N, C-alpha and C positions, 0 to 999 in steps of 0.2 A: 689731605691737602689743606693748606691754609685758605681761609675764606678770602683774605686780602693781604697785601703787603702795605704797611703804613709807616711813614717816616715818624720818628719820635717827635719832630717839630709839629706834626699835625695832631698830636695827642695833647690832652690837657692834664696838668697836675691837679690832683684832687687831694687837698690837705686832710680832709676827713678820712678818706680811705688810705692816705699815705701811699698813693699809687698813681701812675700815669693811666689815663682812661681814654677810651674811644667808643663812640656809640655802636652798639650791636643792633642788627636788624630786628632782634626779638624785643627790643625796648630797654634792655639792661645795658651794661657797659663792659667792654673788654678791659682787663686790668693787668698791670705789671708793676711791681715795686722797684725802687732804686736798688735794693739789695739783690733782687733777681737779675737786674741789668748788670750790676757789678760782677756777678758770677758768670756772665756771658749768656744768660737766658735771652732768647729772642721771641718767645711765644707768649702772647697775652691772651688769656682765656676769659670767656664769659662765664660767670658763675650760674647763670640761669639756663643755658643751653649748651649744646656740644660744639659750637663754633669757636674758632680761635683765629688770631691773626699773627702774622710775622712782623715784628717790630724791626725797622731798619734804623740803626744807630751806630755811633762810633764808641766802642767799648772804652777807648782811651779817655774820652770825655768824662766817663763815670769813675774811672780809676783815678784820674787826676783830681776830681772833686773829692773823692774819698781821702786822698793824701792831704789836701788842703784842710779838710775838716779835722783830721787827726793831728795836725800841727798846731797844738795849743801852747807850745813853748814850755811844757812841763818836762823837767828833767826825767830821763828814764833811769831806772835802777838796773844794774847788771843782774842777771839771773845765773846762779850757780847750777851747772849741769853735772850730775853725778854719772 
């Protein structure tokens, strides 16, 4: 069972770790990356202990962010499929 349910808005973005973080009772941080969130992952784990939290977020927010970041107006080349 999850230690707690935490809204993504209550987590902090850590640019050094490239992950959303939330304080763990052991003194370390629960961590989850944007890539994990885009894949639908909702569990943030603490690297120092066995605790984990369930992250509550809207998957569409991260998928929409991914689409905007990939839209760099570079023309795409067709790929031949054999």
